N, C-alpha and C positions, 0 to 999 in steps of 0.2 A: 791178140797173140801173146803167148807165154813162152819163155825160154829159160832154161836153167842157167844160173849164174851165181857165183859167190859174190854178192854185192859188197862185201867188205874188201875185196881184192881189186885194186886199180887195174891190174893186168886183165882180169876176167871181165870187168866192166868195159874196158876198152875193146876187148874181143867182141863183146855183145854189141857195142856201139857200131863197130865195123860190120858185123853181120847184119845189122838193121839199117845200114846207111841208105838203102833204097826204099825203106818202108816209110809210109806217111804216119808217123806216130802223133796222134792227137791227144792221147790220154796216157799219163803215167801215174800209176798208183804205187807209192812207196809204202809197202806193207810188211817189209821184213822187220822182225822184232824178236827180242829175246828178253826174258824176265828173270828166270831162275837164278843166274849168277848175280843179278842185281838186287836180290832180296836178302835181307839180313842186316845186322848192325854193321856199319861201315868199318868199325875197328876190327871186325872179324873177317872182312873181305880181303882178297888178294889183289895185287895189281893186274894179274891175269883176268880176274873177274871184271874189274873196271874196264880193261881194254876190250874184252869180248862184248860187253854191253854197249859201250860207247861206239865201237866199230859197227856193230849191227844196227843199233837204234838211231845213230846220228851220222856217222861217217858215210854209211851206205846211201843215205838220202842225198848228201853232198855229191858223192861220186856219180850216182845214176842220174840225178837231175842235171848235173854239169854235162853229162854225156848226151842227154836228150834235148836240152834247152836250145842249142844252136839250130837244130832242124826246126823246132817250133818257132824260133825267132825268124828264120828264113820264110816260113809260111805265114807268119803274122797271127798265129793262133795256137791254142793248146791249153790243156788242163793238167796241172800237177797236183795230185791229192796225196797228202801225207797222213798216214794213220798214226796218230799220237796216242794220248791217253789223258784221262782226267788227272793222272799222276803228274802231268806237266803243269798243273794248276794248283795241286794240293800236295802237301807233304804228309808222310805217315811214318811211324816207327818201322824200321827195317826196310825202308824203301830208298835209302840214300843214293845208291848208284843208279837204280832204275829211274827215280825221279829226276836226277841230274840229266840223264840222257833225254828225257821227255821235255824238261824245261829248255834244254838246248835246242831241241827240235822246234819248240814253239818260236824261239828267237830266229832260228835259221829260216823257217817257213815265212815268218813275217817279213824278214828282209828280202827274201826271194820274191815275195809278192810285190814288194815295192820296186825291186829291180826289173821285174819282168812284165808288169802290167802295161807299160807303155808299148810293149810289143804284142799286145793282145793275148798274153798268156796269164791265165788265172791260177794262182797258187792258193790252195786251201788246206785246212787241217780238219780232221775228224778226230774228236777226243772222246772215245767211248769209256764208260765205266766198266764194270766187270762183265766179261763176255763168257758164255758157256763153252770154253775150250780148256785144254790142259796146258795152256800157255805158261802159267807160273810154276808148274811143277808141284803145286800144293794141292792138287786134286780139284775136282769140280765143286762148285758151290751149288746151293739149291737151285736147280734149273728153272724153277718158277720165279726166281727173284734176280735173275741176271739177263743180260741181253743175249740175243742169238747172233751168230755170224751174219745171218741174213739182214739183221737190223743195221749192221755196219755197212753192208753192201748197198742197202737201200739209201743210206745217207750219201754214199759215194755217187750213186746214180742221180740222186736229187741235185748234187753239186754240178755234175757234168751236163745235165739236161736243162739247166736253167738258161734263160735268155742270155745272149752274148754280151749285152750291154751292162751286165752286173756280175758279181761273184760273191759267193758266201765264203768269207775268209776263215770262219771257224764254226764248227758244229760241235756242241756238247751233247753227248748222247748218253742218257741215263735210263736204267730200268724203272718201270713204274713203282714196283715194290722195292724197298731198300733191302739189300742182301744182309 
């Protein structure tokens, strides 16, 4: 099931939670993300840039996971998969705000995994490298040297289809050829 929602808005997330209250949500994929405002030297960025990136890349995961977790806890199972980035592990010039959001997501997801695993809920991260999308606003890279969206989807499928007795806490996904 997919439903439109501004995942940075607590009121909209609450409306979504209420609309889904009768649904058996077994899988949540937190995939909202923004990059453009988070790229560039930190000293040239605005507080609005900071807020937009952190709200989209980090606060949204908190809000939506918080809305869905109680129903998963009640059923004693569920998967929450957070799409992060290798930028949550590595720094680079011009990536200060974006990297901060993804490093924060790494910590949030790790703590959520520890908080929820006793309830049968698996929390995982997928950390892709460059993906062939227009995400960053900097144009496409050589498509032969980047991941495809389907590669990320395959990693999510692998996570949710594994046996219930274990979970992949983090997947680093890189293209074979360096971009």
